[in-house]
C-alpha positions as CSV (number, residue, x, y, z in Angstrom):
1,M,-91.7,-142.9,25.4
2,V,-92.6,-141.6,28.8
3,S,-94.2,-143.9,30.8
4,Q,-96.2,-143.5,33.9
5,H,-93.7,-144.5,36.6
6,P,-90.1,-143.4,34.1
7,F,-87.3,-144.5,35.8
8,I,-84.8,-141.5,36.9
9,F,-81.0,-142.0,37.3
10,E,-79.1,-141.4,40.2
11,G,-77.0,-137.9,39.8
12,S,-78.3,-134.4,38.6
13,I,-81.4,-133.3,37.3
14,K,-79.3,-131.8,34.3
15,D,-77.8,-135.5,33.8
16,N,-80.8,-136.9,33.8
17,L,-82.8,-134.4,31.1
18,L,-79.0,-134.8,29.2
19,Y,-79.5,-138.4,29.6
20,S,-80.5,-140.1,26.5
21,I,-78.7,-137.2,24.1
22,N,-75.5,-138.5,25.4
23,A,-76.3,-141.7,24.6
24,R,-76.9,-141.0,21.4
25,R,-73.8,-138.9,20.8
26,E,-71.4,-141.1,22.3
27,A,-73.0,-143.8,19.9
28,H,-71.8,-141.7,17.1
29,G,-68.4,-140.9,19.1
30,V,-69.3,-137.4,19.3
31,D,-67.4,-135.3,22.4
32,G,-67.3,-132.1,24.0
33,E,-70.4,-129.9,23.6
34,Q,-71.1,-130.5,19.6
35,G,-75.3,-131.5,19.9
36,L,-75.8,-131.1,23.0
37,P,-78.6,-128.2,23.7
38,S,-78.1,-124.8,25.3
39,L,-79.2,-123.9,29.0
40,D,-81.4,-121.4,27.4
41,E,-82.8,-124.5,25.0
42,I,-82.9,-126.2,28.6
43,I,-84.9,-124.0,30.5
44,A,-87.4,-123.0,28.0
45,V,-88.3,-126.7,27.7
46,V,-88.2,-127.2,32.1
47,Q,-90.3,-124.0,31.8
48,Q,-92.6,-125.7,29.3
49,V,-93.3,-129.0,31.5
50,G,-93.7,-126.9,34.7
51,L,-90.6,-128.1,36.2
52,F,-89.0,-124.4,36.3
53,A,-90.5,-123.4,39.6
54,D,-88.9,-126.9,41.2
55,I,-85.5,-126.8,40.0
56,L,-85.7,-122.4,41.3
57,R,-86.5,-123.6,44.8
58,F,-83.6,-126.4,44.6
59,A,-81.4,-123.6,43.6
60,L,-82.6,-121.0,46.3
61,N,-82.4,-123.8,48.9
62,S,-78.9,-124.3,47.7
63,V,-76.2,-123.9,50.2
64,F,-72.6,-122.7,49.0
65,K,-69.7,-124.4,50.3
66,E,-67.1,-121.2,51.3
67,G,-64.7,-120.7,49.0
68,K,-66.5,-122.1,46.1
69,K,-68.9,-119.7,43.9
70,E,-67.1,-116.9,45.3
71,H,-68.3,-115.1,41.5
72,L,-72.2,-115.5,42.8
73,V,-71.5,-114.9,46.1
74,K,-70.9,-111.1,45.5
75,K,-73.8,-110.8,43.1
76,V,-76.2,-112.5,46.0
77,V,-75.0,-109.7,48.2
78,R,-76.4,-107.4,45.6
79,V,-79.5,-109.0,45.2
80,R,-80.2,-108.5,48.9
81,E,-79.3,-105.2,49.2
82,A,-81.3,-104.5,46.1
83,Y,-84.4,-106.7,47.9
84,H,-83.7,-104.7,51.1
85,A,-83.8,-101.1,49.1
86,G,-86.2,-101.8,47.0
87,H,-88.9,-103.9,49.3
88,G,-87.9,-104.2,52.6
89,E,-90.1,-101.3,54.0
90,S,-93.5,-103.0,52.1
91,L,-91.9,-106.7,53.4
92,A,-92.0,-105.5,57.1
93,G,-95.4,-107.0,57.9
94,T,-94.3,-109.9,56.1
95,V,-90.5,-110.6,56.6
96,E,-88.9,-110.2,60.1
97,F,-85.3,-108.9,59.1
98,F,-81.9,-109.5,60.9
99,D,-81.2,-106.6,62.5
100,P,-78.9,-106.1,65.5
101,T,-81.1,-103.7,67.4
102,R,-84.3,-105.4,67.5
103,Y,-85.2,-109.1,69.0
104,L,-86.5,-111.4,66.4
105,Y,-90.0,-112.8,67.4
106,Y,-89.9,-115.1,64.8
107,S,-86.7,-116.4,66.0
108,S,-86.1,-118.6,69.3
109,V,-84.5,-117.4,72.5
110,A,-81.3,-119.3,71.7
111,E,-81.4,-117.6,68.1
112,N,-81.7,-114.5,69.6
113,L,-78.9,-114.9,71.4
114,I,-76.7,-116.4,69.3
115,F,-77.5,-114.1,65.9
116,G,-75.8,-116.1,63.4
117,T,-75.0,-119.6,62.4
118,P,-72.7,-122.3,64.3
119,R,-70.3,-122.9,62.6
120,L,-69.2,-125.6,65.4
121,P,-71.3,-128.6,66.0
122,E,-72.1,-127.6,70.4
123,F,-73.1,-124.4,68.9
124,E,-76.2,-125.4,67.2
125,P,-79.5,-124.8,68.7
126,D,-80.3,-128.3,69.9
127,K,-77.3,-129.0,71.7
128,L,-77.1,-125.8,73.6
129,T,-77.8,-127.5,77.1
130,G,-74.6,-129.5,76.9
131,N,-72.3,-126.8,76.0
132,A,-70.4,-125.6,79.1
133,F,-69.3,-122.2,77.2
134,F,-72.6,-121.3,76.5
135,I,-73.9,-122.6,80.3
136,N,-71.2,-120.2,81.8
137,F,-72.3,-117.4,79.9
138,L,-76.0,-117.3,80.8
139,H,-75.2,-117.6,84.1
140,E,-72.3,-115.2,84.3
141,A,-74.8,-112.9,81.9
142,G,-77.5,-113.1,84.2
143,L,-79.7,-115.5,82.3
144,K,-79.9,-118.7,83.2
145,M,-82.4,-118.3,85.3
146,L,-84.5,-116.4,83.7
147,L,-84.8,-118.9,81.0
148,M,-85.1,-121.2,83.8
149,Q,-88.2,-119.2,85.0
150,T,-89.6,-118.8,81.4
151,G,-89.3,-122.5,81.1
152,A,-90.9,-123.0,84.5
153,E,-94.0,-120.9,82.7
154,L,-94.0,-122.6,79.5
155,T,-94.3,-126.1,81.4
156,S,-96.7,-124.8,84.0
157,R,-99.1,-123.4,81.1
158,T,-98.8,-126.4,78.7
159,V,-99.1,-129.1,81.4
160,D,-102.2,-127.3,82.5
161,I,-103.8,-127.0,79.2
162,L,-103.6,-130.4,78.0
163,K,-103.4,-132.5,81.2
164,D,-106.9,-133.2,80.5
165,V,-106.7,-133.9,76.9
166,P,-107.3,-137.9,75.9
167,S,-103.7,-138.4,74.3
168,P,-102.6,-135.3,72.3
169,D,-101.4,-135.1,68.9
170,A,-99.2,-133.0,67.8
171,T,-102.0,-130.0,66.3
172,F,-102.8,-129.7,70.0
173,F,-98.4,-128.6,70.8
174,E,-98.3,-125.8,67.6
175,Q,-98.4,-122.7,70.3
176,T,-95.8,-124.2,72.9
177,P,-92.4,-125.2,72.3
178,I,-92.8,-129.0,74.0
179,M,-93.3,-131.1,71.8
180,A,-96.1,-134.3,71.5
181,E,-93.4,-136.8,72.2
182,E,-91.7,-135.0,75.2
183,F,-95.5,-134.4,76.8
184,D,-95.4,-136.9,79.6
185,A,-91.7,-135.9,81.2
186,Y,-92.7,-132.3,80.9
187,R,-96.1,-133.3,82.7
188,D,-93.8,-134.9,85.2
189,L,-91.8,-131.8,85.5
190,A,-94.1,-129.8,86.4
191,F,-95.4,-131.9,89.4
192,R,-92.0,-131.8,90.8
193,L,-91.9,-128.0,89.9
194,G,-94.8,-127.5,92.7
195,R,-92.6,-129.2,95.4
196,V,-89.1,-128.0,94.8
197,R,-87.5,-124.3,94.2
198,L,-85.8,-123.8,91.0
199,H,-82.6,-123.5,92.5
200,K,-82.4,-126.7,94.2
201,L,-84.1,-128.7,91.0
202,S,-81.7,-131.4,89.9
203,P,-79.0,-131.1,86.4
204,D,-81.5,-132.8,84.8
205,D,-84.7,-130.6,85.0
206,E,-82.5,-127.6,84.6
207,R,-81.8,-128.5,81.4
208,L,-85.1,-129.5,80.6
209,L,-85.9,-126.2,81.3
210,L,-83.7,-124.4,79.6
211,T,-84.2,-126.6,76.8
212,L,-87.8,-125.4,76.4
213,A,-86.4,-121.4,76.8
214,L,-84.2,-121.8,74.3
215,R,-86.5,-123.1,71.7
216,F,-89.5,-120.7,72.6
217,T,-90.6,-118.6,70.0
218,P,-93.0,-115.8,70.9
219,G,-94.2,-115.3,67.0
220,I,-95.8,-118.9,67.0
221,H,-95.7,-120.2,71.1
222,S,-98.5,-117.8,71.7
223,I,-98.8,-119.7,75.0
224,V,-97.0,-117.3,77.1
225,T,-95.9,-113.8,76.6
226,L,-92.0,-112.6,76.0
227,S,-92.1,-110.6,78.9
228,P,-89.9,-107.1,78.1
229,I,-87.4,-107.5,81.0
230,L,-86.8,-110.3,79.6
231,E,-86.6,-109.1,75.8
232,G,-84.4,-106.4,76.8
233,L,-82.0,-108.6,78.8
234,L,-81.9,-111.0,76.3
235,L,-81.0,-108.4,73.4
236,S,-78.1,-107.1,75.6
237,G,-76.6,-110.7,76.1
238,R,-76.5,-111.3,72.1
239,A,-74.2,-108.0,72.3
240,M,-72.6,-109.9,75.2
241,F,-72.3,-113.6,73.5
242,A,-71.1,-111.7,70.0
243,D,-67.8,-110.2,72.8
244,R,-67.5,-113.3,74.3
245,V,-67.2,-115.8,71.1
246,A,-64.7,-113.4,69.5
247,T,-62.5,-113.6,72.7
248,D,-62.3,-117.2,73.5
249,M,-63.8,-118.7,70.7
250,P,-63.6,-117.2,67.7
251,G,-64.8,-118.8,64.3
252,A,-68.0,-120.8,66.1
253,V,-70.9,-118.9,64.9
254,T,-70.9,-116.7,61.9
255,F,-72.9,-113.3,63.2
256,F,-75.4,-111.9,61.2
257,R,-74.4,-109.2,59.1
258,R,-75.5,-107.1,56.4
259,E,-72.5,-107.1,54.3
260,D,-71.3,-110.5,54.4
261,Y,-72.5,-114.0,52.7
262,L,-73.5,-116.2,55.1
263,Y,-72.5,-119.7,54.1
264,P,-73.9,-121.7,56.2
265,M,-77.1,-120.9,54.9
266,T,-79.4,-120.8,51.8
267,V,-79.1,-118.8,49.1
268,M,-82.9,-117.8,49.1
269,D,-82.3,-117.1,53.4
270,N,-78.9,-115.0,52.1
271,I,-81.1,-112.7,50.1
272,L,-83.5,-112.4,52.2
273,F,-81.4,-111.6,55.6
274,G,-84.6,-112.8,57.4
275,R,-87.5,-115.4,58.7
276,V,-90.9,-115.0,56.7
277,R,-93.5,-114.2,59.6
278,T,-96.1,-116.6,57.6
279,T,-96.6,-119.6,55.4
280,S,-99.0,-118.4,53.1
281,P,-98.4,-119.8,49.6
282,K,-99.9,-116.4,48.3
283,V,-97.3,-114.7,50.2
284,L,-94.5,-116.9,49.5
285,D,-95.3,-117.0,45.9
286,Q,-94.8,-113.3,45.8
287,I,-91.7,-112.8,47.2
288,Q,-90.3,-115.7,45.0
289,K,-91.5,-113.8,41.9
290,T,-89.5,-110.4,43.2
291,I,-85.9,-112.0,43.9
292,V,-86.2,-113.6,40.0
293,S,-87.3,-110.2,39.3
294,L,-84.3,-109.0,41.1
295,L,-82.2,-112.0,39.5
296,I,-83.2,-111.2,36.0
297,E,-82.1,-107.7,36.8
298,E,-78.6,-109.0,38.1
299,D,-78.1,-111.3,35.4
300,M,-78.0,-114.0,37.4
301,L,-81.6,-116.0,36.6
302,E,-79.6,-118.4,34.4
303,R,-77.0,-119.0,36.8
304,I,-78.7,-119.7,39.6
305,L,-80.9,-122.0,37.5
306,E,-77.6,-123.9,36.4
307,I,-77.3,-124.5,40.4
308,G,-80.8,-126.3,40.4
309,L,-80.3,-128.0,37.6
310,D,-77.5,-129.3,39.4
311,F,-80.1,-131.1,42.4
312,Q,-78.8,-134.4,43.1
313,V,-82.2,-136.6,42.7
314,G,-81.1,-139.6,44.9
315,S,-81.5,-143.1,44.0
316,S,-83.9,-143.6,41.3
317,G,-85.2,-140.1,41.7
318,D,-86.1,-140.9,45.6
319,R,-85.5,-137.2,46.6
320,L,-88.1,-135.7,43.9
321,S,-92.2,-136.1,43.9
322,G,-94.1,-138.3,41.7
323,G,-94.8,-135.5,39.8
324,Q,-91.8,-134.0,40.0
325,R,-90.0,-137.3,38.3
326,Q,-93.0,-137.6,35.3
327,K,-91.7,-133.9,34.7
328,V,-88.1,-134.5,34.3
329,A,-89.3,-137.8,32.3
330,L,-91.3,-135.2,29.7
331,A,-88.3,-132.2,29.7
332,R,-85.9,-135.6,28.6
333,A,-88.0,-136.4,25.8
334,F,-89.2,-133.2,24.4
335,L,-85.2,-132.1,24.6
336,K,-84.4,-134.6,22.2
337,E,-86.8,-133.8,20.0
338,P,-88.3,-137.8,18.5
339,P,-90.3,-138.0,15.6
340,I,-92.3,-141.1,17.3
341,L,-93.4,-140.0,21.7
342,I,-94.9,-142.3,23.3
343,L,-96.7,-141.8,26.7
344,D,-98.3,-144.4,28.8
345,E,-100.4,-142.3,31.6
346,A,-96.9,-140.0,31.5
347,T,-99.4,-137.0,33.3
348,A,-100.6,-138.9,36.0
349,A,-98.9,-136.8,39.1
350,L,-99.9,-134.2,37.7
351,D,-102.2,-131.4,38.9
352,N,-104.5,-130.3,36.3
353,A,-103.0,-127.3,35.6
354,S,-99.9,-129.1,34.9
355,Q,-101.6,-131.7,32.9
356,T,-103.9,-129.1,30.5
357,R,-100.0,-127.6,30.2
358,I,-98.3,-130.5,28.8
359,Q,-101.5,-131.2,26.7
360,N,-101.2,-127.6,24.9
361,L,-97.8,-128.6,24.1
362,L,-98.5,-131.1,22.7
363,E,-101.2,-129.8,20.0
364,N,-99.1,-126.9,19.5
365,K,-95.6,-127.7,19.3
366,W,-95.8,-131.2,18.5
367,R,-98.3,-131.2,15.5
368,G,-97.4,-131.7,12.6
369,S,-93.6,-132.6,13.4
370,S,-93.6,-135.8,15.3
371,T,-96.2,-139.0,16.0
372,V,-97.7,-138.7,19.3
373,I,-99.3,-141.7,20.7
374,A,-101.1,-141.1,24.0
375,V,-102.6,-144.0,26.3
376,V,-105.0,-141.7,29.0
377,H,-107.7,-142.0,31.2
378,R,-108.8,-138.5,30.9
379,L,-110.9,-138.3,27.9
380,D,-111.3,-134.0,28.2
381,T,-107.7,-134.4,26.5
382,I,-108.1,-136.5,23.4
383,T,-110.4,-134.2,21.3
384,N,-107.6,-133.0,19.4
385,Y,-106.3,-136.3,18.1
386,D,-106.1,-137.5,14.8
387,K,-107.2,-140.7,15.9
388,V,-109.1,-142.2,19.1
389,A,-108.6,-145.9,19.8
390,V,-110.9,-147.1,22.6
391,M,-109.9,-150.8,24.0
392,K,-111.2,-152.9,26.5
393,A,-110.6,-156.4,28.3
394,G,-107.2,-155.9,25.9
395,R,-108.7,-155.1,22.5
396,I,-109.8,-152.5,20.4
397,V,-113.2,-152.0,20.5
398,E,-113.8,-149.0,17.9
399,A,-111.2,-146.4,15.9
400,G,-111.8,-143.2,14.1
401,G,-111.6,-139.9,14.7
402,Y,-113.0,-138.2,17.9
403,A,-116.3,-136.5,16.5
404,E,-116.7,-139.8,14.7
405,L,-117.0,-141.7,17.4
406,M,-118.8,-139.4,19.3
407,G,-121.3,-139.3,16.6
408,K,-121.5,-143.3,16.4
409,K,-122.9,-143.0,20.3
410,G,-120.3,-146.1,20.8
411,M,-117.8,-147.2,23.7
412,L,-116.3,-143.6,23.6
413,Y,-120.0,-141.9,24.0
414,E,-120.9,-143.9,27.0
415,L,-116.9,-143.3,28.7
416,V,-117.5,-139.3,28.2
417,H,-120.6,-139.3,29.3
418,G,-120.2,-142.0,32.3
419,S,-120.6,-146.0,31.9
420,A,-118.0,-148.9,31.5
421,P,-114.3,-149.0,32.3
422,A,-112.0,-149.0,29.1
423,R,-108.8,-147.1,28.0
424,A,-108.1,-144.4,24.6
């Protein structure tokens, strides 16, 4: 049985898919792999219910622990090389690839300077203003005052534009690194900037300006432009920072190198080795399809999907959406291949395309092999059932074949053409 609000057990997606099968095996004292569906069978059902893309996304968003899954790490780097060789040029306008010789306009100033992933918490971008090592580096590289000037320009421009907007919400701040909840603090800072020179600001005000400058992402925050002079100095600073870390704090940062796997980053980020410039679903879908084809070429797709199947769903599946929970419950039931399948609004949380996919599956795969009993509100899904029963106020008011009931022009006919509430 699959209900409208199915129960999802804490554990992995795979645990949930195999729950009823494992329960049956335990009841019959079956050990080992006997009676379990193969990975291919699991993937086939996952595709049938429309859960494939979700599991692939969970897999591509996973992070490998260093020293683990080494058999996959080398293959991911190979996929990265194939991806860049085959699609790097065509995707140059969509993906900003990590290049040590170029400034990254869709990464923040902090990310451009570090050009890697922090391994120590004090090197996280939002903690750099409290990192004495990093602040000393900015001063010695001649960048501290330039970044404070950038922060001051961002502050003044943002406050000047939004000062007269009553209670501006988050959408007003999309083109500036200032967050909505920080606006009052930066408005007060803008007032002080008109009266105090930068080199005489308090340490707290310096920190506010540096925070803003380090967040500044030119490709997103179009409220000001990045000057060519500062861009060149930041590129020089990137190389200087790498040398300084290698000498004084080795291991604090994993720097971006094409030949290395970046353990703090996701599988997807490792393959892309760059930042996507757009949030267009069409573009993101095309990138994912390209990656899937490369994974197939490298004979890696099943191994990657296994990682997605290990995704931990949380307590009662609270890390999954309502639609994902319904898909897991449907796949769990389909894997068991039961003689009787009861569906109680089992696709209510799915979009129309997913509902149609499930209905086609029921009509094509299950017809003749199982008895399917479905409670539905969407009347366009019942035309091919052998028998339809219409309920009203808890009682069956008519039953028969769909064509037969429509011919009688009774309750079902009225429902189809928009009349009294009932259930079929």
